[in-house]
N, C-alpha and C positions, 0 to 999 in steps of 0.2 A: 384481510385477515388480521385480527388484533388479539394480542395476548391480554389476559386479565392482569390487573395491576399486581395482584398477589404473585402470579407466575413471574412477571418481570422482576419484581423485588427478589424473589428467590433465586433467579438467574444472576442478578447483580451481586448477590451475597457471596463473599469470598469463601473458598473452601475451608480456610482456617476458622472463620466465624461460624460456619455450619457445624464443624466438628465441636467447637466450644459449646454451641447451643444444644447439641445432641447428647453430650456426655451427661450422665447423671451422677453427681458426687455422692459418695457413700460416707456414712459416719464411721467412727472408729470400730464399732461393733459389726460392721458389714451390712447393716440394714439400710434401706433406702431412706432418704430424708423425709420429713413429714410434709414438705411442700408437694403440690400436685405435679405430675409429669408435664413436660413441655407440650404445648398444644400440637396436635398432629403426630405425636409419638405415643401411640397407645401401648399399654402393657400387654405382655403375652398372657395366655390363659393361666399360667402358673404364677403370675404376679410379678415376674422379673422382666426387666427390659434388656434386650440384647442390642445395644446401640450400634455395634459394628455391622451386624447383619441387616438390621432394619434400615440404618442410615445408608449403607451401601446399596441396598436394594432400592430404596427411595431415590437415592441420587442417580442410580442407573436408569430407573424409570423416567425420572425428570430429564436426564440427558437424552434418552431415546425420544421422548416427546419433543424436546428442543430440536433434535436432529430432524424429526418428521416435519415440524413446523418450519424449520429453516429450509428444508427441501421444497415445501409448498410455496414459501415466499420466493425462493429462487426460480421456481417454475413460473410463477405469476410474473416476475420481473422479465423473464425471457419472453413470455407471451406479449407483455406490454411493449417490449423493445421491438419484437417482430411486427406488431401492429403499427408502431410508429414508423418503422422503416418502410412498410407497405404504403402507409399514408403519405410519407415524404416522396416515395417513388411515384405514386399517383399524381401528387401535386406537381412534380417535376414533369411528368409526361403531359399533363394538361397545359403547363406553361410552354413546353416545347411545341405542342400542337397549335397553340395560339400564335406563337412566333412564326411557325410555318404558314399559317393562314394569313397573317399580316404580310409576310414576305410575298406570298402569291398575289395578294390584293395589290401590293405596291407594284409588282411586275405588270399586272394587268393594266393598272392606271398608267404606268409608264408607256406601255405598248399603245394604249388608246391615245395618249398625248402625241406620240410619234406619228400615229396614223392621221390625227387631225391636222397636224402641221404639214403633211404632204399634200 
């Protein structure tokens, strides 16, 4: 599971810089400046921007998405760890079985040698 570079950058961005980027400075007469609004921050139908509502809703949605993705990553890590434990257990069982077989063969050879000497 891989996040897009844009999402990762937004997650890395500090809350202070997010707030600074989302504020829209006003001129002395209260009108919005002539520069276009920040990308991803559309104006409301009335033409005014409500940065606190929109930013908090966007931040909440981004955080919920982060939590969902984090949970998915944790689940995948647990599945991988379980598979690795099972594989290690199987390898150990196979090694133990080989050792038992080798020990049995050695006992049989030893018994044959004893019987030949008699």
